[in-house]
C-alpha positions in Angstrom: 152.3 55.7 154.9 156.0 56.5 155.7 157.2 59.3 157.9 157.9 61.7 155.0 154.3 61.2 153.7 152.9 61.7 157.2 154.8 65.0 157.5 153.6 66.2 154.1 150.0 65.4 154.9 150.3 67.2 158.3 151.7 70.2 156.5 148.7 70.1 154.2 146.5 70.3 157.3 148.6 72.9 159.0 149.0 70.5 161.9 151.8 69.4 164.2 152.6 65.8 164.7 150.9 64.9 168.0 153.0 63.5 170.8 150.5 60.8 171.6 147.3 59.5 170.0 144.9 61.2 172.4 141.3 62.4 172.0 142.4 66.0 172.0 144.9 65.3 169.2 142.1 63.6 167.2 139.8 66.5 167.7 142.5 68.9 166.5 143.3 66.8 163.4 139.7 66.4 162.4 138.9 70.1 162.7 142.0 71.1 160.8 141.2 68.6 158.0 137.6 70.0 157.7 139.0 73.5 157.4 141.7 72.8 154.9 140.8 69.9 152.7 137.5 70.5 150.8 134.7 67.9 150.5 134.3 67.9 146.7 133.2 65.8 143.8 135.0 67.7 141.0 136.9 64.7 139.7 133.6 63.1 138.5 132.8 66.1 136.3 136.4 66.7 135.2 136.7 63.2 133.8 139.4 62.3 136.4 139.8 58.7 137.6 139.2 58.1 141.3 141.6 55.5 142.6 141.4 54.2 146.2 145.0 53.5 146.9 147.1 55.4 149.5 149.6 56.7 147.0 147.0 58.0 144.6 145.1 59.7 147.4 148.3 61.3 148.7 149.0 62.5 145.1 145.6 64.1 144.9 145.2 65.6 148.4 148.8 66.6 149.1 150.4 66.8 145.6 147.5 68.4 143.7 146.1 70.1 146.9 142.6 68.8 146.1 139.9 67.4 148.2 137.5 64.5 147.5 134.5 62.6 148.7 134.1 60.2 151.6 136.1 57.2 150.3 139.1 59.5 149.5 139.0 61.8 152.5 138.3 59.3 155.2 140.4 56.6 153.5 143.5 58.9 153.6 142.6 60.4 157.0 142.4 56.8 158.4 145.8 56.0 157.0 147.2 59.2 158.6 145.7 58.4 162.0 147.0 54.8 161.9 150.5 56.1 161.1 150.3 58.4 164.1 149.5 55.5 166.4 145.7 55.6 166.6 143.8 52.4 166.3 141.6 52.8 163.3 138.8 50.7 161.7 137.1 51.6 158.4 133.4 51.3 158.7 130.7 51.1 156.0 127.5 53.1 156.2 124.3 53.6 154.3 123.0 57.1 154.0 119.4 57.9 154.7 117.5 59.6 151.8 114.9 62.3 152.5 112.1 59.7 152.6 113.9 57.5 155.1 115.1 55.0 152.6 118.7 53.7 153.0 121.2 54.0 150.3 123.4 51.3 148.7 125.8 49.1 150.6 129.2 50.8 151.0 127.4 54.1 150.5 129.7 55.9 152.8 133.0 55.4 154.6 133.5 56.5 158.2 136.2 55.8 160.8 136.1 54.2 164.3 139.1 55.5 166.1 140.4 54.4 169.5 142.6 56.8 171.5 144.9 56.0 174.3 143.0 58.1 176.9 139.3 58.2 176.0 137.9 55.1 174.3 136.4 54.9 170.8 135.3 57.8 168.5 133.4 58.2 165.3 135.6 60.4 163.1 134.3 61.6 159.7 135.9 64.2 157.5 134.1 63.1 154.3 130.4 63.8 154.8 130.1 67.5 154.0 128.1 69.2 156.6 128.5 67.0 159.7 130.2 67.1 163.1 133.2 69.4 163.5 134.7 67.1 166.1 134.7 63.3 166.6 131.7 61.8 168.3 132.0 59.5 171.2 130.8 56.0 170.2 130.0 55.0 173.7 127.8 58.0 174.4 124.1 57.2 174.0 122.8 60.7 174.8 123.0 63.9 172.8 126.4 65.2 171.8 126.5 69.0 171.2 128.8 70.0 168.4 129.3 73.2 166.3 127.7 71.2 163.5 124.5 70.5 165.4 123.2 68.1 168.1 124.2 64.4 167.3 123.1 61.1 168.8 124.4 57.7 168.1 122.2 54.7 169.0 121.5 51.1 168.1 119.6 50.9 164.8 115.9 50.4 165.0 114.7 47.0 163.5 113.8 47.1 159.8 110.6 45.8 158.4 111.8 42.2 158.7 112.8 42.7 162.3 116.6 42.7 161.7 118.9 45.1 163.3 121.7 44.8 160.8 125.3 43.9 161.7 126.3 42.5 158.3 125.8 39.0 159.5 128.3 39.3 162.4 126.9 37.6 165.5 126.6 39.9 168.5 126.9 43.1 166.6 124.3 45.7 165.7 124.3 48.6 163.3 124.3 52.1 164.7 122.1 55.0 163.6 123.8 58.4 163.5 121.3 61.3 163.9 121.7 65.0 163.5 119.2 67.4 165.1 116.8 64.5 165.6 117.0 63.2 162.0 118.8 60.0 161.1 121.8 60.7 158.8 123.4 57.3 158.2 123.3 53.7 159.4 126.8 52.5 160.4 128.0 48.9 160.4 130.4 48.0 163.1 132.3 45.3 161.2 135.8 46.6 160.1 136.5 46.9 156.4 139.5 47.6 154.2 139.7 50.4 151.7 139.4 48.0 148.7 135.9 47.1 149.9 134.6 50.5 149.0 135.7 50.5 145.3 132.3 49.4 144.1 130.6 52.1 146.1 132.9 54.7 144.8 132.4 53.5 141.2 128.6 53.6 141.6 128.6 57.1 143.0 131.0 58.2 140.3 129.0 56.8 137.4 125.3 56.1 138.2 122.7 58.7 137.2 120.9 57.8 140.4 123.8 59.1 142.5 123.5 62.7 143.7 127.3 63.1 143.0 126.8 62.6 139.3 123.9 65.1 139.3 125.5 68.0 141.1 128.7 69.8 141.7 129.9 70.5 145.2 133.0 72.0 146.9 132.7 72.8 150.6 134.7 73.3 153.7 134.3 74.5 157.3 135.5 78.1 157.8 137.7 79.4 160.5 134.8 80.9 162.4 132.9 77.7 162.5 130.7 78.4 159.5 130.8 76.8 156.1 131.5 77.9 152.6 130.1 75.9 149.6 130.3 76.4 145.9 127.6 74.4 144.0 128.0 74.9 140.3 128.1 78.7 140.1 126.3 79.4 143.4 128.5 80.4 146.3 126.9 80.0 149.8 128.7 81.4 152.8 127.0 80.2 156.1 128.1 81.9 159.3 128.4 80.1 162.6 125.0 81.5 163.7 123.3 80.0 160.6 122.9 83.2 158.6 123.6 82.8 154.9 124.9 84.9 152.0 124.3 83.5 148.5 126.0 84.9 145.4 125.9 83.7 141.8 129.2 83.7 140.0 128.5 85.3 136.6 131.6 84.2 134.6 133.9 81.2 134.4 136.7 83.5 135.6 134.8 84.2 138.8 134.1 80.5 139.4 137.8 79.6 138.9 138.8 82.4 141.3 136.5 81.1 144.0 138.0 77.6 143.6 141.5 79.1 143.8 141.0 81.8 146.5 138.5 80.1 148.8 139.4 76.4 148.5 143.0 76.5 147.3 142.1 74.5 144.2 143.7 75.6 140.9 141.8 74.5 137.8 142.3 75.3 134.2 138.6 74.9 133.3 135.3 75.1 135.0 133.8 71.6 135.8 130.4 71.0 134.4 127.8 68.4 135.4 128.2 65.5 133.0 124.9 63.7 133.5 122.4 64.6 130.8 119.5 66.6 132.0 121.1 67.6 135.3 121.6 71.0 136.7 124.7 72.3 138.5 122.8 72.8 141.7 121.5 69.2 141.7 
């Protein structure tokens, strides 16, 4: 990513170029990203190709002022942080389903970021409702965040007694938990963006993926809450957890929410493409 592209992406985030790659700078960039670039899967239901290359992601997020899902958002955020002098590794994760079953390999992309002043952090702008600020990877206790109480710890052994680590000696997977419930299992081996192409394809095409069965567009609000449009249902959650839910009656109302609340200009309302699915998944 060249200097012009860095500046364009920082303008998209409403952020200044940090003087040094510090923990405070990382916190500011992650929060601004969560507030300005929506977590959304609209491309899947608009028939748009998802391409995991830096130029195509810049075209989408900066040029088209769109969002994306984890591979796109964290992939591009990682490239930005690298260009700003942070030491970044792309990490693969498997997301826990409600029944405790782990998802597919390369189910999720997250970032390990080293700053010049405060060690290593887990940065994630592509998981929807998650931490507002980076989480300290070296902290084994609870980490209180506006998004909830998080804990990062070594993964428990599975049924075969293995702790993961993707076959790398001396490494172990990490479980990331929110409010006492495991969210995803994180590998510690660095990856490259191209490693996640198969995962992105599966989530974009498989009827078993929740992304093909539902529509979502969501971002953190300026007061620390969250706004989410799922199909025609608009949910505004305040920082104290109170919610207001409103159904959008017409296509014009849906398009206006995308435009006015998320900055996304569409010429038609996306519709779930998987047969038998509903917009609210």
